[in-house]
SERO-4910 file (N, C-alpha, C, O; in steps of 0.05 Angstrom, whole numbers):
BEGIN
 pado doro    nc1    nc2    nc3   cac1   cac2   cac3    cc1    cc2    cc3    oc1    oc2    oc3
  Met    A   3741   1133    857   3719   1115    865   3711   1097    843   3705   1106    821
  Thr    A   3711   1071    847   3704   1052    827   3674   1050    824   3659   1062    840
  Val    A   3665   1036    803   3637   1033    799   3624   1017    821   3601   1023    829
  Ala    A   3638    997    831   3627    980    852   3623    995    878   3606    989    894
  Glu    A   3641   1016    882   3640   1031    907   3619   1053    905   3615   1067    925
  Ser    A   3607   1057    883   3588   1079    880   3563   1075    898   3553   1052    899
  Pro    A   3553   1095    912   3530   1092    930   3505   1083    914   3489   1068    924
  Leu    A   3503   1093    889   3479   1086    874   3479   1056    867   3458   1043    868
  Val    A   3503   1046    861   3505   1017    854   3500   1000    879   3486    980    877
  Ser    A   3511   1008    902   3507    993    927   3477    993    935   3467    972    943
  Asp    A   3463   1016    932   3435   1017    938   3419   1000    919   3400    986    927
  Ala    A   3428   1000    894   3413    984    874   3416    954    880   3398    938    875
  Val    A   3441    946    890   3445    918    897   3430    911    922   3419    889    924
  Ala    A   3429    929    942   3416    923    968   3386    924    966   3372    909    980
  Glu    A   3375    940    948   3345    943    946   3331    917    938   3311    911    951
  Pro    A   3341    902    918   3328    876    913   3329    857    937   3311    842    941
  His    A   3351    859    952   3354    841    976   3333    848    997   3320    831   1008
  Arg    A   3329    875   1001   3308    884   1020   3281    876   1011   3264    868   1027
  Arg    A   3275    879    985   3249    872    975   3245    842    977   3223    833    984
  Ser    A   3264    826    971   3261    797    972   3256    788   1001   3240    770   1005
  Leu    A   3270    800   1020   3265    793   1048   3237    800   1056   3223    784   1070
  Arg    A   3228    824   1048   3201    832   1055   3180    814   1042   3160    807   1054
  His    A   3186    806   1017   3168    788   1003   3167    761   1016   3146    748   1018
  Arg    A   3191    751   1025   3191    725   1038   3175    726   1064   3161    707   1071
  Leu    A   3178    748   1079   3163    750   1104   3133    752   1098   3116    741   1113
  Ala    A   3126    767   1076   3098    769   1069   3086    743   1061   3062    737   1066
  Asp    A   3102    726   1048   3092    700   1040   3086    683   1065   3069    665   1063
  Arg    A   3099    688   1087   3094    674   1112   3073    688   1129   3068    679   1152
  Gly    A   3061    709   1118   3040    723   1133   3051    744   1152   3036    753   1169
  Val    A   3076    751   1150   3088    771   1168   3091    797   1152   3108    799   1135
  Asp    A   3074    816   1158   3075    842   1145   3065    863   1165   3060    857   1188
  Arg    A   3062    887   1156   3053    909   1173   3025    904   1184   3019    913   1206
  Leu    A   3008    891   1169   2981    886   1178   2981    868   1203   2962    868   1218
  Leu    A   3002    852   1206   3004    835   1229   3005    851   1255   2998    841   1276
  Leu    A   3015    876   1253   3016    893   1277   2988    899   1288   2985    906   1311
  Leu    A   2968    897   1271   2940    902   1281   2931    881   1301   2913    886   1317
  Cys    A   2944    858   1300   2937    837   1320   2951    841   1347   2944    828   1366
  Leu    A   2970    860   1348   2985    863   1372   2968    872   1396   2971    861   1418
  Pro    A   2950    892   1393   2933    900   1416   2916    877   1427   2914    873   1451
  Ala    A   2903    862   1409   2886    840   1418   2903    818   1431   2895    806   1451
  Ser    A   2927    813   1420   2944    793   1431   2953    801   1459   2954    784   1477
  Leu    A   2960    826   1463   2968    835   1489   2945    834   1509   2949    826   1533
  Phe    A   2921    840   1500   2897    838   1517   2893    810   1526   2888    805   1550
  Val    A   2894    791   1508   2890    763   1515   2912    753   1533   2907    738   1552
  Leu    A   2937    762   1528   2959    753   1545   2957    764   1573   2961    749   1593
  Ile    A   2949    789   1576   2948    802   1602   2924    794   1618   2926    788   1642
  Phe    A   2901    792   1605   2876    788   1620   2865    759   1618   2845    753   1631
  Phe    A   2878    741   1603   2868    714   1602   2891    693   1606   2889    677   1625
  Ile    A   2911    695   1590   2932    674   1592   2947    676   1618   2950    656   1632
  Tyr    A   2957    700   1625   2972    703   1650   2955    696   1674   2964    681   1691
  Pro    A   2930    706   1677   2914    698   1701   2908    668   1702   2907    656   1723
  Ser    A   2905    656   1678   2899    627   1678   2924    612   1688   2921    593   1704
  Ile    A   2947    619   1677   2972    605   1686   2977    610   1716   2985    592   1730
  Tyr    A   2972    635   1724   2977    641   1753   2958    625   1770   2965    615   1791
  Gly    A   2932    623   1762   2913    607   1777   2920    578   1779   2917    565   1799
  Ile    A   2930    567   1756   2938    539   1756   2962    534   1775   2962    515   1791
  Val    A   2981    552   1774   3005    550   1791   2996    553   1821   3006    538   1838
  Leu    A   2978    572   1826   2969    577   1854   2954    553   1865   2955    548   1889
  Ser    A   2941    537   1848   2926    514   1858   2944    493   1869   2935    475   1884
  Phe    A   2970    493   1861   2989    474   1871   3005    485   1895   3026    473   1902
  Arg    A   2996    507   1906   3010    519   1929   2990    523   1952   2983    546   1958
  Pro    A   2981    502   1964   2961    504   1986   2972    519   2010   2996    520   2014
  Leu    A   2954    531   2025   2962    546   2049   2976    528   2069   2996    536   2082
  Lys    A   2966    504   2072   2978    485   2091   2999    468   2076   2996    462   2053
  Pro    A   3021    462   2090   3042    445   2077   3034    416   2074   3043    399   2089
  Val    A   3016    411   2055   3006    384   2051   3013    373   2023   3002    354   2014
  Gly    A   3032    386   2010   3040    377   1984   3026    392   1962   3006    405   1967
  Pro    A   3036    391   1937   3024    407   1916   2996    399   1909   2981    416   1899
  Phe    A   2988    374   1913   2961    365   1907   2943    364   1932   2922    351   1932
  Gly    A   2951    379   1953   2935    378   1977   2907    389   1974   2888    377   1985
  Asp    A   2904    411   1960   2877    422   1957   2860    405   1939   2836    403   1943
  Tyr    A   2872    392   1919   2857    374   1902   2847    350   1918   2824    341   1915
  Thr    A   2865    340   1935   2857    318   1953   2835    326   1972   2816    311   1977
  Arg    A   2837    350   1983   2817    360   2001   2790    364   1987   2769    359   1999
  Phe    A   2791    373   1962   2766    378   1948   2751    351   1943   2728    349   1949
  Phe    A   2765    332   1931   2752    307   1925   2747    289   1949   2732    270   1948
  Gly    A   2760    296   1972   2756    281   1996   2733    292   2013   2724    279   2031
  Asp    A   2723    316   2006   2701    329   2020   2675    323   2005   2672    333   1983
  Pro    A   2656    308   2016   2632    302   2001   2616    327   1994   2604    328   1972
  Phe    A   2616    348   2011   2601    372   2005   2614    387   1981   2599    396   1963
  Leu    A   2640    389   1981   2654    402   1958   2651    385   1933   2647    395   1911
  Arg    A   2655    359   1936   2653    341   1913   2625    342   1901   2622    339   1877
  Gly    A   2605    346   1918   2578    347   1908   2572    372   1891   2552    372   1876
  Thr    A   2589    392   1892   2585    416   1875   2586    409   1845   2573    422   1829
  Ile    A   2602    388   1838   2604    380   1810   2577    369   1801   2567    377   1779
  Ile    A   2564    353   1817   2538    342   1810   2517    364   1809   2501    365   1791
  Asn    A   2518    382   1829   2499    404   1829   2501    421   1804   2481    430   1792
  Thr    A   2526    427   1796   2530    444   1773   2521    430   1747   2508    442   1730
  Phe    A   2526    403   1745   2516    389   1722   2486    388   1721   2474    390   1700
  Arg    A   2473    384   1744   2444    383   1745   2431    409   1735   2408    408   1726
  Ile    A   2445    430   1738   2434    456   1729   2442    462   1700   2426    470   1684
  Ala    A   2468    458   1694   2479    467   1668   2471    449   1645   2463    459   1624
  Leu    A   2472    423   1649   2467    405   1627   2438    405   1617   2434    409   1593
  Pro    A   2418    403   1634   2390    404   1624   2384    432   1612   2369    434   1592
  Thr    A   2395    453   1624   2390    480   1614   2401    483   1586   2388    494   1568
  Ala    A   2426    474   1582   2439    477   1555   2424    460   1534   2419    470   1512
  Val    A   2416    436   1542   2402    418   1523   2375    431   1516   2367    431   1493
  Phe    A   2361    441   1536   2334    453   1531   2337    477   1513   2321    481   1494
  Asn    A   2356    495   1519   2360    519   1502   2365    512   1473   2354    525   1455
  Val    A   2382    492   1468   2388    485   1441   2364    472   1427   2358    480   1405
  Leu    A   2351    453   1440   2328    440   1428   2305    459   1423   2292    457   1403
  Ala    A   2301    477   1442   2279    496   1439   2285    517   1417   2266    528   1405
  Ala    A   2310    522   1412   2318    542   1392   2315    531   1364   2311    547   1345
  Ile    A   2316    505   1360   2315    493   1333   2289    499   1319   2289    511   1297
  Pro    A   2265    492   1330   2240    497   1315   2235    526   1310   2225    534   1289
  Leu    A   2242    543   1330   2237    572   1326   2256    583   1304   2248    600   1288
  Ala    A   2281    573   1303   2299    582   1282   2290    572   1255   2293    587   1235
  Val    A   2279    548   1253   2268    538   1228   2246    556   1217   2244    562   1194
  Val    A   2228    564   1236   2205    581   1228   2215    609   1220   2207    620   1200
  Met    A   2233    620   1237   2243    647   1232   2261    649   1208   2268    671   1199
  Arg    A   2270    626   1198   2288    626   1175   2273    636   1150   2284    649   1133
  Gly    A   2247    630   1149   2231    638   1125   2221    666   1128   2229    682   1145
  Ala    A   2202    672   1110   2190    699   1110   2168    700   1131   2146    691   1127
  Val    A   2175    711   1154   2156    713   1177   2150    742   1182   2168    759   1182
  Arg    A   2125    748   1186   2117    775   1191   2126    783   1219   2121    769   1238
  Gly    A   2138    807   1221   2147    816   1247   2173    803   1256   2178    802   1280
  Lys    A   2189    794   1237   2214    779   1245   2232    798   1261   2244    789   1281
  Arg    A   2235    822   1252   2254    840   1267   2244    846   1295   2260    848   1314
  Ala    A   2218    849   1298   2207    854   1324   2211    831   1343   2218    834   1366
  Ile    A   2207    806   1332   2211    782   1349   2241    780   1357   2247    773   1380
  Asn    A   2259    784   1338   2287    783   1344   2295    804   1365   2311    798   1382
  Thr    A   2283    827   1363   2289    848   1382   2280    840   1410   2294    845   1430
  Val    A   2256    829   1412   2246    820   1438   2263    799   1450   2268    798   1474
  Leu    A   2273    781   1433   2290    759   1443   2318    769   1452   2331    756   1469
  Val    A   2327    791   1442   2353    802   1449   2351    816   1476   2372    819   1490
  Val    A   2328    825   1484   2325    841   1508   2336    827   1533   2351    839   1548
  Pro    A   2329    801   1538   2340    788   1562   2371    787   1563   2383    788   1584
  Ile    A   2383    785   1539   2413    785   1539   2423    812   1548   2443    813   1563
  Ser    A   2410    834   1540   2420    860   1547   2414    867   1576   2428    883   1588
  Leu    A   2395    854   1589   2389    860   1617   2410    848   1636   2416    861   1656
  Gly    A   2420    825   1630   2440    813   1647   2427    794   1667   2403    796   1673
  Thr    A   2443    776   1678   2432    755   1696   2423    767   1723   2404    757   1735
  Val    A   2437    788   1733   2430    799   1759   2402    812   1758   2386    808   1775
  Leu    A   2397    828   1737   2372    842   1735   2349    822   1729   2327    825   1740
  Val    A   2354    801   1713   2334    780   1709   2328    766   1735   2305    760   1741
  Ala    A   2349    759   1750   2344    746   1776   2328    763   1795   2310    753   1809
  Asp    A   2333    789   1795   2318    807   1813   2289    808   1804   2271    809   1820
  Gly    A   2285    808   1778   2257    809   1768   2242    783   1775   2218    784   1781
  Leu    A   2256    760   1773   2243    735   1780   2237    733   1810   2217    721   1818
  Leu    A   2253    746   1827   2247    747   1855   2220    761   1861   2205    752   1878
  Asn    A   2215    782   1846   2190    797   1849   2167    783   1835   2144    787   1843
  Tyr    A   2172    767   1815   2150    755   1800   2143    727   1810   2119    720   1812
  Leu    A   2163    711   1817   2158    684   1825   2161    679   1855   2157    656   1864
  Gly    A   2167    699   1871   2170    696   1900   2144    689   1913   2123    689   1900
  Pro    A   2145    682   1939   2120    675   1954   2099    697   1953   2075    691   1952
  Ala    A   2108    722   1952   2089    745   1950   2090    757   1923   2081    780   1919
  Gly    A   2100    742   1903   2102    753   1876   2075    752   1861   2055    742   1871
  Trp    A   2076    764   1837   2051    767   1821   2039    740   1814   2015    736   1816
  Leu    A   2057    721   1806   2046    695   1797   2032    680   1820   2010    670   1816
  Asn    A   2044    679   1843   2031    665   1866   2006    679   1875   1986    666   1883
  Arg    A   2006    705   1874   1981    720   1882   1959    715   1863   1936    712   1871
  Val    A   1965    714   1837   1944    708   1817   1934    680   1820   1910    675   1819
  Leu    A   1952    660   1824   1943    633   1827   1926    629   1852   1907    613   1851
  Met    A   1933    642   1873   1917    639   1898   1890    654   1895   1870    646   1906
  Ala    A   1891    676   1879   1866    692   1876   1845    677   1860   1822    679   1865
  Ile    A   1854    662   1840   1835    647   1823   1830    619   1834   1814    604   1821
  Gly    A   1842    612   1856   1836    586   1869   1852    563   1859   1845    540   1865
  Val    A   1873    567   1843   1889    545   1833   1905    532   1856   1908    508   1857
  Thr    A   1915    548   1875   1929    537   1898   1922    554   1922   1914    577   1920
  Ser    A   1924    541   1946   1917    555   1971   1941    566   1985   1938    581   2004
  His    A   1965    559   1976   1989    569   1988   2009    575   1966   2008    563   1945
  Pro    A   2028    593   1971   2048    600   1950   2064    576   1942   2072    560   1959
  Leu    A   2069    575   1916   2086    553   1906   2116    560   1910   2124    584   1907
  Gln    A   2132    540   1917   2160    544   1921   2175    543   1894   2184    521   1886
  Leu    A   2176    565   1880   2188    566   1853   2217    576   1854   2231    574   1834
  Leu    A   2225    587   1876   2252    598   1878   2267    585   1901   2257    569   1916
  His    A   2293    593   1904   2311    583   1924   2314    553   1922   2316    538   1941
  Asn    A   2316    544   1897   2321    516   1890   2333    516   1862   2337    537   1850
  Gln    A   2339    492   1852   2351    490   1826   2332    499   1804   2341    509   1783
  Trp    A   2306    497   1807   2287    505   1787   2288    535   1781   2287    543   1759
  Gly    A   2291    550   1802   2293    579   1799   2318    587   1784   2318    605   1767
  Val    A   2340    573   1790   2366    579   1776   2363    571   1747   2372    586   1729
  Met    A   2352    548   1741   2349    539   1714   2331    557   1697   2336    562   1674
  Leu    A   2310    567   1710   2292    585   1696   2306    611   1688   2302    621   1666
  Ser    A   2322    621   1706   2338    645   1700   2357    640   1677   2360    657   1660
  Leu    A   2370    617   1677   2389    610   1656   2375    606   1629   2387    612   1608
  Val    A   2351    596   1630   2336    593   1605   2328    621   1593   2331    625   1569
  Ile    A   2320    639   1611   2312    665   1602   2335    680   1589   2332    694   1569
  Thr    A   2359    678   1602   2382    692   1591   2397    677   1570   2411    689   1553
  Gly    A   2395    650   1570   2410    634   1551   2396    626   1526   2408    622   1505
  Phe    A   2369    624   1527   2354    616   1503   2358    636   1480   2362    628   1458
  Pro    A   2355    663   1485   2359    681   1462   2387    678   1449   2389    680   1425
  Phe    A   2407    673   1466   2434    669   1455   2435    644   1437   2446    645   1415
  Ala    A   2423    622   1447   2423    597   1431   2406    601   1406   2414    591   1385
  Phe    A   2384    615   1408   2367    619   1384   2381    636   1363   2380    628   1339
  Leu    A   2394    657   1370   2407    674   1350   2430    659   1337   2434    662   1313
  Leu    A   2445    643   1352   2466    627   1340   2455    606   1321   2465    603   1298
  Thr    A   2433    592   1329   2421    572   1312   2410    584   1287   2412    573   1266
  Leu    A   2397    608   1290   2386    621   1267   2408    629   1247   2404    627   1223
  Ser    A   2431    638   1257   2452    645   1238   2463    620   1224   2470    622   1200
  Tyr    A   2465    598   1238   2474    573   1225   2455    563   1204   2462    556   1182
  Ile    A   2429    562   1211   2409    551   1193   2405    569   1169   2397    560   1148
  Ser    A   2409    595   1173   2407    614   1150   2429    610   1130   2426    618   1107
  Gly    A   2451    598   1138   2473    593   1120   2470    568   1103   2487    562   1086
  Ile    A   2449    552   1109   2445    527   1093   2429    534   1068   2408    548   1070
  Asp    A   2439    525   1046   2426    532   1020   2398    519   1018   2397    494   1020
  Pro    A   2377    535   1015   2350    523   1013   2346    505    989   2328    489    988
  Lys    A   2364    507    969   2362    491    945   2365    461    952   2355    444    937
  Met    A   2380    455    973   2384    427    980   2358    415    990   2352    392    984
  Glu    A   2343    430   1005   2317    421   1014   2297    419    991   2281    401    989
  Ala    A   2299    438    972   2282    437    949   2288    413    932   2270    401    920
  Ala    A   2314    406    930   2321    382    915   2310    357    928   2301    338    914
  Ala    A   2310    356    955   2299    333    969   2268    332    965   2257    310    963
  Ala    A   2256    355    963   2227    356    958   2220    345    931   2200    331    927
  Thr    A   2237    351    911   2231    340    884   2234    310    883   2223    297    865
  Leu    A   2248    298    902   2251    269    904   2230    256    921   2231    232    927
  Gly    A   2211    272    930   2188    261    945   2190    264    975   2173    253    989
  Ala    A   2210    277    985   2213    280   1014   2194    302   1025   2193    324   1013
  Gly    A   2179    296   1046   2162    315   1058   2177    334   1076   2202    331   1079
  Pro    A   2164    354   1088   2177    373   1105   2193    360   1128   2216    368   1134
  Trp    A   2181    340   1142   2195    328   1164   2219    312   1155   2241    313   1167
  Arg    A   2216    298   1132   2239    282   1122   2261    301   1111   2285    295   1114
  Gln    A   2253    324   1100   2273    343   1091   2290    353   1115   2314    355   1114
  Phe    A   2276    359   1137   2290    369   1160   2308    347   1172   2331    353   1179
  Trp    A   2298    323   1175   2312    302   1189   2336    291   1173   2357    285   1184
  Arg    A   2333    290   1146   2354    278   1129   2372    298   1116   2394    292   1107
  Val    A   2364    323   1114   2380    344   1100   2388    366   1119   2412    371   1123
  Thr    A   2368    380   1130   2374    404   1146   2389    397   1172   2409    410   1178
  Leu    A   2379    377   1187   2392    371   1213   2421    362   1210   2437    373   1226
  Pro    A   2428    344   1192   2456    337   1190   2474    361   1183   2497    362   1193
  Leu    A   2464    379   1167   2480    403   1160   2481    423   1184   2499    439   1186
  Leu    A   2461    421   1201   2459    439   1224   2474    429   1248   2481    445   1266
  Val    A   2480    403   1249   2493    391   1273   2519    405   1280   2524    411   1304
  Pro    A   2537    411   1261   2562    425   1269   2557    451   1284   2570    458   1303
  Gly    A   2537    467   1274   2531    492   1287   2517    487   1314   2522    502   1333
  Leu    A   2501    466   1316   2487    461   1341   2507    452   1363   2504    459   1386
  Thr    A   2527    437   1355   2547    429   1375   2562    453   1386   2568    455   1410
  Ile    A   2569    472   1369   2582    497   1378   2563    512   1396   2572    523   1417
  Thr    A   2538    514   1388   2518    528   1405   2515    515   1432   2514    529   1452
  Phe    A   2514    489   1432   2512    474   1458   2536    480   1475   2534    484   1499
  Cys    A   2560    479   1463   2585    484   1479   2584    511   1492   2591    514   1516
  Leu    A   2576    531   1477   2576    559   1488   2555    562   1509   2560    574   1530
  Thr    A   2531    551   1504   2510    554   1524   2516    537   1549   2509    545   1572
  Phe    A   2529    514   1546   2537    498   1568   2557    512   1586   2555    512   1610
  Val    A   2577    525   1573   2597    539   1589   2585    562   1604   2592    567   1627
  Leu    A   2566    577   1591   2553    599   1605   2537    588   1629   2537    601   1650
  Ala    A   2523    566   1625   2507    555   1647   2524    542   1669   2518    543   1692
  Phe    A   2547    530   1661   2564    516   1680   2578    536   1699   2584    529   1721
  Ser    A   2582    560   1689   2595    580   1706   2575    598   1721   2582    621   1728
  Val    A   2551    588   1725   2530    604   1737   2538    612   1766   2548    596   1781
  Phe    A   2534    638   1772   2539    647   1799   2518    666   1809   2506    661   1831
  Pro    A   2511    688   1795   2491    706   1806   2464    692   1811   2451    696   1831
  Ser    A   2455    677   1791   2429    663   1793   2429    643   1816   2410    640   1831
  Ala    A   2451    628   1819   2453    608   1840   2453    621   1867   2443    609   1887
  Thr    A   2463    645   1869   2464    659   1895   2437    672   1902   2428    672   1924
  Met    A   2425    685   1882   2401    700   1886   2375    684   1885   2357    688   1901
  Leu    A   2374    664   1867   2350    649   1863   2351    620   1873   2331    607   1877
  Gly    A   2375    611   1879   2378    583   1888   2383    581   1918   2377    599   1933
  Asn    A   2393    558   1925   2400    553   1953   2430    548   1954   2438    525   1952
  Pro    A   2446    569   1958   2475    566   1957   2486    546   1977   2508    535   1972
  Asn    A   2472    540   1998   2482    521   2018   2470    493   2014   2475    475   2030
  Gly    A   2454    490   1993   2442    464   1988   2446    455   1960   2469    452   1951
  Asp    A   2424    450   1945   2426    439   1918   2436    458   1897   2441    451   1875
  Ser    A   2439    484   1904   2450    504   1886   2479    512   1893   2488    532   1885
  His    A   2492    495   1910   2519    501   1917   2537    490   1894   2547    468   1895
  Val    A   2540    507   1874   2554    500   1849   2584    507   1852   2592    518   1872
  Leu    A   2599    500   1832   2628    504   1833   2635    533   1836   2654    540   1850
  Ala    A   2621    551   1821   2627    579   1823   2622    590   1851   2638    606   1861
  Val    A   2601    581   1864   2595    589   1891   2616    579   1910   2625    593   1928
  Ala    A   2624    554   1907   2645    542   1924   2672    558   1921   2685    562   1941
  Ala    A   2679    565   1897   2703    580   1892   2702    608   1905   2721    617   1917
  Ala    A   2679    621   1902   2675    647   1915   2676    646   1945   2688    663   1958
  Asn    A   2664    625   1957   2665    622   1986   2694    617   1995   2702    628   2016
  Ala    A   2708    601   1981   2736    596   1989   2753    621   1987   2771    625   2003
  Ala    A   2748    638   1967   2764    661   1963   2757    684   1982   2775    697   1993
  Phe    A   2731    690   1985   2723    714   1999   2711    710   2027   2706    729   2041
  Gln    A   2706    685   2034   2698    679   2061   2720    666   2078   2724    672   2101
  Gln    A   2733    647   2065   2755    633   2079   2783    645   2072   2803    639   2085
  Tyr    A   2784    663   2053   2809    675   2044   2830    654   2037   2853    657   2042
  Asp    A   2820    632   2025   2837    611   2016   2839    612   1986   2825    597   1972
  Phe    A   2855    629   1975   2857    633   1946   2868    609   1932   2859    604   1909
  Pro    A   2887    594   1943   2895    570   1929   2873    550   1925   2870    537   1905
  Met    A   2855    547   1946   2833    529   1943   2813    539   1923   2802    523   1907
  Ala    A   2809    565   1922   2791    577   1902   2802    572   1874   2787    566   1855
  Ser    A   2829    574   1871   2841    568   1845   2838    538   1838   2834    532   1815
  Thr    A   2840    521   1858   2837    492   1853   2809    486   1843   2806    471   1824
  Ile    A   2789    498   1855   2761    494   1846   2757    505   1818   2744    492   1801
  Ser    A   2769    528   1812   2767    539   1785   2780    522   1764   2770    518   1742
  Val    A   2803    510   1771   2817    493   1752   2801    467   1747   2799    458   1725
  Ile    A   2789    457   1768   2772    433   1765   2748    439   1747   2741    423   1730
  Ala    A   2736    462   1752   2713    470   1735   2722    473   1705   2708    464   1687
  Ala    A   2745    486   1701   2755    489   1673   2761    462   1661   2755    458   1637
  Ala    A   2772    444   1676   2779    417   1665   2753    402   1657   2752    389   1637
  Ile    A   2733    404   1674   2707    391   1668   2695    403   1642   2685    388   1625
  Glu    A   2696    429   1640   2685    442   1616   2699    433   1591   2687    427   1571
  Leu    A   2726    431   1593   2742    423   1570   2735    394   1562   2734    387   1539
  Leu    A   2731    377   1583   2725    349   1577   2698    347   1563   2695    331   1544
  Val    A   2678    362   1572   2651    361   1560   2653    372   1531   2642    360   1513
  Ile    A   2667    394   1527   2669    405   1501   2684    386   1482   2676    382   1459
  Gly    A   2705    373   1492   2719    353   1476   2701    330   1468   2702    321   1445
  Ala    A   2685    320   1487   2667    298   1481   2646    306   1460   2639    291   1442
  Val    A   2636    331   1462   2616    340   1443   2629    343   1415   2616    336   1395
  Leu    A   2653    353   1414   2666    356   1388   2673    329   1375   2671    326   1351
  Val    A   2679    309   1392   2683    282   1381   2657    271   1370   2657    259   1349
  Phe    A   2635    276   1385   2609    267   1375   2603    281   1348   2592    269   1330
  Arg    A   2610    307   1346   2605    321   1321   2620    309   1298   2608    306   1276
  Ser    A   2645    302   1302   2661    290   1280   2650    263   1272   2653    255   1249
  Arg    A   2639    248   1291   2628    222   1284   2601    223   1272   2593    206   1256
  Phe    A   2585    244   1280   2558    246   1270   2558    255   1241   2542    245   1224
  Tyr    A   2574    275   1235   2574    286   1208   2602    297   1202   2613    313   1218
  Ala    A   2614    289   1180   2641    297   1173   2643    307   1145   2663    303   1131
  Gly    A   2623    321   1136   2623    332   1109   2622    363   1109   2625    375   1130
  Ser    A   2618    374   1086   2616    403   1084   2589    412   1093   2569    399   1087
  Thr    A   2588    434   1108   2563    444   1118   2549    462   1098   2526    468   1101
  Thr    A   2563    470   1078   2553    489   1058   2540    514   1070   2522    526   1059
  Gly    A   2550    521   1094   2538    544   1108   2558    554   1128   2582    555   1123
  Lys    A   2547    562   1151   2563    575   1172   2571    556   1193   2585    564   1212
  Gly    A   2563    530   1192   2569    512   1214   2597    502   1212   2606    486   1229
***
């Protein structure tokens, strides 16, 4: 046996090759730690990517032989179905804007040393933990014609008949504010907490008052985080279903896209049409998010020095 044929020599020659290959893969981010991403990737593939692709494909297969775009033509050709887009925007857009704008001053105050900060944060988290269905059920008992609020108002003489606070868009929007505002506040608080207070202190040394500090320093740094918060709250409000069904008027001004999709799927058993409505809703959401992100890039394009 020659020296070259020796097993020890061949292992010694092959070992650097194996190490170099492993190192090259590690340089590209491929190592054993990458296997930890496999469960999450499979979950996203099975429960998000595949259903989304299947729904998109199904939307081009209408029950009637009217062509691949038949359901899209039927949706935009029906004034009642087409009106669901406007109804959804009337509920989602004002609610998302209100939640974000209302969260800013409270986050600014809670950013500092506030007594009882943990208790306030805990109270604000409670509506998120309750869920939209339980909140809607509570509003039915509180704001309904025989609810506590109407009984109190009639008892003290403010009104002689119950106020119509539910079964319209206002009831749906109130429910979305109750469940969406804590979410927007916690996100805004996390973003504003990541802004270095020294920047505002530097502005104060140059003569800027509290309002000028906020408008010229804090707000521009906060805008990237606010845009993300708006996108998330808008998507949550745009996909409203339980509140629109329980507190709104599903056959009238609260006939939103989610309600239309559910009716098509479970009342008419027209799953391609339901997929079509879902695809249209997703496309609208993507367009709004894209427009907001473009606005973000034009409004401020620097370092956030924080979490935004």
